[in-house]
C-alpha positions as CSV (number, residue, x, y, z in Angstrom):
1,M,124.1,123.0,96.5
2,T,124.9,119.7,98.3
3,E,122.7,116.7,97.7
4,N,121.2,115.3,100.9
5,K,121.5,111.5,100.6
6,Q,119.8,109.2,102.9
7,E,122.0,106.1,103.3
8,D,121.5,103.0,105.4
9,I,123.4,99.8,105.8
10,A,121.5,96.7,105.1
11,I,122.4,93.0,105.3
12,V,121.1,90.7,102.5
13,K,118.9,88.1,104.1
14,K,117.3,86.3,101.3
15,I,117.9,86.1,97.6
16,E,115.1,85.4,95.2
17,K,115.2,85.4,91.3
18,D,114.6,89.1,90.6
19,H,114.8,90.7,94.1
20,I,116.5,90.5,97.5
21,I,115.3,90.8,101.0
22,V,117.4,93.0,103.1
23,E,117.4,93.7,106.8
24,M,118.0,97.3,107.7
25,I,119.1,98.2,111.2
26,R,117.7,101.3,112.6
27,T,120.3,103.9,113.5
28,D,120.5,107.0,115.5
29,A,119.3,108.9,112.2
30,C,115.9,107.3,112.7
31,K,115.5,109.2,116.0
32,N,116.0,112.6,114.2
33,C,113.6,111.7,111.4
34,A,110.2,113.4,111.5
35,L,108.6,110.2,110.3
36,N,110.3,107.8,112.8
37,G,106.9,106.6,114.0
38,M,105.7,105.4,110.7
39,C,108.6,102.8,110.1
40,Q,107.6,99.8,112.2
41,S,108.6,101.7,115.3
42,N,108.3,98.8,117.6
43,E,111.0,96.7,115.8
44,K,114.7,97.3,115.8
45,A,115.2,95.7,112.3
46,V,113.2,96.6,109.2
47,M,112.9,94.1,106.3
48,H,112.7,95.4,102.7
49,R,112.1,93.6,99.4
50,I,114.2,95.4,96.6
51,H,114.1,94.5,92.9
52,T,117.6,94.3,91.5
53,E,119.4,92.7,88.7
54,K,122.7,92.8,90.6
55,K,124.1,89.5,92.1
56,F,124.4,89.3,95.9
57,Q,125.1,86.6,98.4
58,E,123.3,86.1,101.7
59,G,125.1,88.1,104.4
60,D,126.5,90.9,102.0
61,R,126.5,94.4,103.5
62,I,125.1,96.9,101.2
63,K,124.3,100.7,101.2
64,V,120.9,101.6,100.2
65,H,120.6,105.2,98.8
66,I,117.2,106.8,98.7
67,A,116.8,109.6,96.4
68,P,115.4,112.9,97.8
69,K,112.7,113.0,95.1
70,L,111.5,109.6,96.1
71,R,111.3,110.5,99.7
72,I,109.2,113.6,98.8
73,L,107.0,111.5,96.6
74,S,106.6,108.8,99.3
75,S,105.7,111.6,101.9
76,F,103.1,113.0,99.4
77,L,101.6,109.7,98.6
78,L,101.3,108.6,102.2
79,F,100.0,111.8,103.9
80,I,98.5,114.1,101.2
81,F,97.1,111.9,98.5
82,P,94.7,110.1,100.8
83,I,93.2,113.5,102.0
84,L,92.9,114.8,98.6
85,T,91.2,111.7,97.4
86,M,88.8,111.9,100.3
87,I,87.9,115.4,99.6
88,L,87.6,114.8,95.8
89,F,85.2,111.9,96.5
90,Y,83.2,113.7,99.0
91,L,82.7,116.7,96.4
92,L,82.0,114.1,93.7
93,G,79.2,112.6,96.0
94,K,77.8,115.9,97.1
95,F,77.7,117.9,94.0
96,V,78.0,115.6,91.1
97,L,75.9,112.6,92.4
98,A,73.7,115.1,94.5
99,A,73.9,112.7,97.4
100,S,73.1,113.4,101.0
101,E,75.6,114.4,103.5
102,T,75.8,111.0,105.1
103,F,76.1,109.2,101.8
104,S,78.8,111.7,100.6
105,I,80.7,111.0,103.7
106,L,80.7,107.3,103.0
107,I,81.7,108.0,99.4
108,S,84.7,109.9,100.7
109,L,85.7,107.0,102.9
110,F,85.6,104.8,99.9
111,G,87.9,107.3,98.3
112,V,90.4,106.8,101.1
113,L,90.2,103.0,100.4
114,C,90.9,103.7,96.7
115,S,93.8,105.9,97.5
116,G,95.2,102.9,99.6
117,V,94.9,100.6,96.5
118,I,96.6,103.2,94.3
119,I,99.4,103.7,96.7
120,Y,99.9,99.9,96.8
121,F,100.2,99.7,93.0
122,I,102.5,102.8,92.9
123,D,104.7,101.2,95.6
124,K,105.0,98.1,93.5
125,K,106.0,100.1,90.5
126,F,108.6,102.3,92.4
127,T,110.1,99.4,94.4
128,N,113.3,99.1,92.2
129,K,114.0,102.9,92.5
130,L,116.5,102.2,95.4
131,N,120.1,102.4,94.3
132,L,122.3,99.7,95.8
133,E,126.0,99.6,96.4
134,I,128.1,96.8,98.0
135,M,130.0,98.0,100.9
């Protein structure tokens, strides 16, 4: 079984103490991706902050590899997790708290907000899961 690697070429734009800012130019591969509308679709270049211990210089060209497991986890977190959280909070409001329909819906919207906060912290934790190689 061959491993499907998603690789992009990025240019180091800024170096900070424990991370780098890279600019990834959109390629034709973005047109074929099912999620192409989610990645800042109006911009040609996309900036990413990546935690790394490796030493780079501004202008270095690097390959950014994104593991398939990380892509699946990202898709789940962005698309499925908020829906599950919304349903869970609705059921919590409706059956555990015995709230009215309207209040249960408001609680479910609060659940979506909570999922956004959780996704933010998970994103911070997994920021350094990208493997970098200098081209």
